[in-house]
N, C-alpha and C positions, 0 to 999 in steps of 0.2 A: 642337235647335230653339231659336229665339230667345226664346220666351215660355214662362212656366210653364204657362199654360192649355193650350198645345199639347204640352208635354213631360210633364205629370203623368200622362197616360193611358198612357204607354209604360212598361212594367214595367222595373225595374232588371234583372231577369233576362234580358231580351232586348236589353239594351244593355251597360252596364258590367259586368254579371254575367258576360259572356263573357270579359272580361279575367281575372276571378278564376278561372274555369274553366280557362283556358289556363295560368295560373300554377300551378294545382294539379296540372297535368300536366307540370310542369317546363319549360314553354315560356317563353322570354324574350319579353316583349311591349312594343311601343311603341304607345301609343294616340295617334291624332290625331283630334280632333273636327272635324266639318265646318266650323265657323266659322274654324278655324285651318288648313284645308287649303291655303290660298294660301301659307302659310309652311312647307309640308311639307318642302321641300328643306332649309331651314334647320334644322328640327327633326330631320330625319334625319341631317344632317351626315356624309354619306358612308358610313353604315352599310349593310350588306347584309342581305338577308332570304331566308328559305326560302319564306315564304308571306305573302300580303296578304289580309286578310279585310275585306270591305266590308259594314258593318252599318248600316241595311239598305237594300235596293235601292229600296224605295218612298220612304224618307226621304232617299235620295241624289238623288231626282228633285226637281222644282221645288216639290213640296208642302211647306208649312210653312217655306219659306225655306231648304231644304236642298240647293239645286241644285248638282250636281257637273258641271263643264263637260267637254266632250270632251277638252280639253287636259289636264285633271286626271286623267281616266280613262286617257289615254295615258301620263301620268307614272306612275300607279299600276301600270300593266301592265309597266313597265320594272323595277320594284323586285324582283320575285320570279318564279320559274318557275311557281308555283302561286298562282292568284288565286281566292279563294272569295267568292261573293256570297250573302248571307242575305236571304231574302224572307219577312217575317213576316205578310203579308196575302195573301189570295186575289186573283189578278188575272185569271183566265180564266173560271172556271165560274160564271156568274151567270145568274139567271133574268131574264126581261124586266122583271118588277116591280122587281127589285133594280137593274137597269141604269137604270131610270127614276128611282130614288132616288139613284143615283150618276152624275150627269151628267158628271163628270170622269174616269170610270173608263177610257174609251178613251185619254184623254191620259196617264193614269197607266200604262196598259199600254205605251204607246209609250215613255215615259220609262224604265220598267224595262228594256224591250228595248234601249234605247240603251246600257245598261251591259253587256248579255250578251256582245257580241263581245270584250270585254276580259277575260272570265273564263275560267277553266279548269274550275271546279266551282261548283255551285249547291246551296244548301240551302233548302228551302221548308217552310212550316208547313202548307200544304194539300196533301194527297196527290194530288189531281187536278192541281195545277199541276206536280208532278214529272213526271207522264205527258206533259203538254202541252209542257213545256220540252224533255224528251228527244226528243219527236217533231219539234218545230218547229225546234229549235236544235242538235240532236245534241250536247248538252252533258251530261257526267256530272252527274246531279242526283238527290238523295234527299230523301225526306220526313223532316223533323226536328221531332218534336213538342216542345212547350214543356218546359222544365225549370226547376228552382229552385236557388239557391245552397244548398249543404249546411247552412250556418248562416245563419239559424236555421230548423231544422225542429224544431218544439216537441215536447218530451216532457211537460213539466208544463203542462197546459192550464188556464187560469183559467176559472171559470164565466162564462156569458154575462151581459151587462148587460141584454139584451132577450130576451123570450121570443117573438121573431119571427125569421124568416129575413130576411137582408139582401141587397139588391142594391146594389153599388157600381159605377157606370159611367155612361157617357153615355146620354142618352135619345134614341136614334135607332132606326130600323128597327122601329117599333111598340112599343117597350118601355114607353112611357107608358101604352098601352092595357092592358098586363099589370098595371102598378101600380094602374091605376084599376078593374080588374076587380072587380065586387062580391063575387065568391066568394073573393077574396084579401085583403079588408079584415080587418085584425087578424092576418093570417098573414105578409104580405110588406111590407117597408118599404124605402124608398130611403135610403141613407146617403151623405152627401157625402164625397168624397175628403178625407183629412186634409191639413194644411198649406195651407189656404186663407188667403191674406193673413197669413202669418207671416213672421218674420225670414228663415227659409230661402228662402221664395219671393222675398222682396225681394233677397236676395243673388244668387239664380239670375238674376233679371231684370237686376240690375246687371252680372253677368258677361257677359250677352249683349245689352245695350242698344246702340243705335247709337253712343254715345260710346265705349264700351269696344271695340266692333268697329273703330272708326276708330283706336284705339290701336295696332292691329297694324301700322299704317303707320310707327310709330316704330321706328327701328333697334334700340332697347333692348327692344322688345316680346318678342322671342324668349326673353329671360331670365325673363319673367313666366309663360311657358307651364307649367312644372312646378308653380308655385303655383296657377295656374288649375285644373289637372287635379286637384291634391290637394283643393282646395275642392269641385270638382264631384263627386269620388268621395264625399266626406263628405256632401254635400247629398243625393245620390241614395240612398246607403245608409241615411241616417237617415230619409229619407222612406219607404223600403221597410220599415223596422222599424215605423214609425208605421202604414203601410198594413196590415201583418199584424195589428197590435194592433187596428186598426179592424175587420178581418174577424172577429176573435175576439169582438167586442162583441155579435154576434147568435148565436142558437142554431144557425144554419146559414148557408151561403153559397149564393146563387142565381146561376146563369149564364143570363141571358135570351138570346133569339135575337140573333144578330149576323151581320155580313157575312162574317167570316173563317170558313171552313169547317174549323175544327179547335177543339179545346179551347183557350180563351184562357189567358193566364197566371193570370187570376182563379181558374180551376178548380184548377190545380196549387198555387197559393199558398194557397187556402182549405184544401186538404188539408194543406199544410205547417204552416198555422196551427192545425191540430187540430180543425177544424170539419167536420161532414158537408157535402158539396157536392151540390147538385141542379142539373142542367143540362138544357137543352132537348136533344132527341135530334137531333143534326146529321144531316141526310139524306144518303144515298149516300156515306158515308165509312166503309167497313167497318174499315179499319185503325185509324182514330181511335177508333171505338167499341170495338175490342178492347183498347184500352189499360187500361180499367177495366171490371169486371163490374157490371152493373146489379143493385142489391140487395145487393152485397157491399162495393164500394169507392166507389160513386157511385149516385145515384138520378136516373133519367131521366124526363122528362115531355114531353108534346106539347101539352097544353091547360092553361088556368088551373085547371080542375077537377082534373086530374091533379096539378098542382103543389100545390094546396091539400091534396089527400089525402096526398101524400108528406110535406108539412110536418106535418100532423096525426099521421101515423104516427111521426115523430121525436119529437113532443111527448108522445105517449102511451106511448112505449116508450123510456125512457132507456137501457136496456141495448143495444137495437138501434142507437140513435143513436151510442152510444159505440163499438160494434163497427164501424160504417160508417166513422167517423172514424179509428179505430186501423188498420183494414185499409188505408185510403187512405194514411195517413201512412207505414206500412211499405212500401207499394208505391212511393211517391215516393222514399223513402230508398234503396230498392234499385235502382230503374230510372230515376229521373227527376231526378237532381241534375245541375247544370251540369258538375260534374267528370266524371261518367259520360258525359254527352252529348258533351263535347269529346273525351274518350278515343275514343268511337265514331266521331266525325267524322274525327279524325286517322288512325285505323286504316283507315277507308273511303278516304281520300285516298291512303294508302300502298298498299293492297291492292286496292281496287275492290270489296270485299265489303261489302254493305249490312248495317247493324246490325239486331238484333232489339231491340224495346223492351219486351218483357214475357216 
């Protein structure tokens, strides 16, 4: 994405984190970011590949300036016999109220579907989308819940700075009403994402500004690409560390309602950071709900009053709060690292056997 405000909401774990997961499984990886896709043939320089992974299909569409043309999709399809597309947002199963709040969703669906004929396998974050894609497109498709980089999953957890639960995220889908709820005053606070207007954000903006994008037309630009990628990795990883530390500043992490019908990276990352996680109970997603046990590794809620009571329970029982956090951290470490998830995906591609996630 060309701007930091657009990029910051997307977790390291669902983007460059995949590269780390592939390398941990002894896979040789060549990363080409979307702004450099026009120079893909020069970057590839005649190398051959077993697989191509496109991450992700929503951001490969026209949204946020990430449009991938039909010609580029055709080129990617010639590179390897296996082409895997990752879809980190829900695109099919929406209520009428949600569709009214998402006027561009039908266009997004069409742009995602534009990519599907060029793929041999699809990974989705929403279990309902897996069913829809298999039925509509007859493509091998599996549900792939969020995961986190193995490091850092914290063992030594610092004490919280605030005796409130924190929400970090965008204020859409009625989230402001939750924060304004009278019963949650003094219990729940909004915390801004770190790295606002810092040197990191300025460097990120410079790497993707129009002047730098025009630099790719220079015949020497191809030699700059490894340096660009090195800087990008450092920026995204350092922001991720700052993000985890920001999650640790509250006594718990809250996941308010959202459009994507799965646990977002915020849930798994809050667990990796060593804080109890409270999440709205995502409706009609039984496999997602089975990832963590309510009252053991996560605390679920459906109303502001339930959320308040759950936060109060954590405040009044430090041992219970610590057990929730420790149980979740162990579960993430065992089942939900990106190393493990990539291993499961590669085995599925090879054998067709769907993985178990708990």
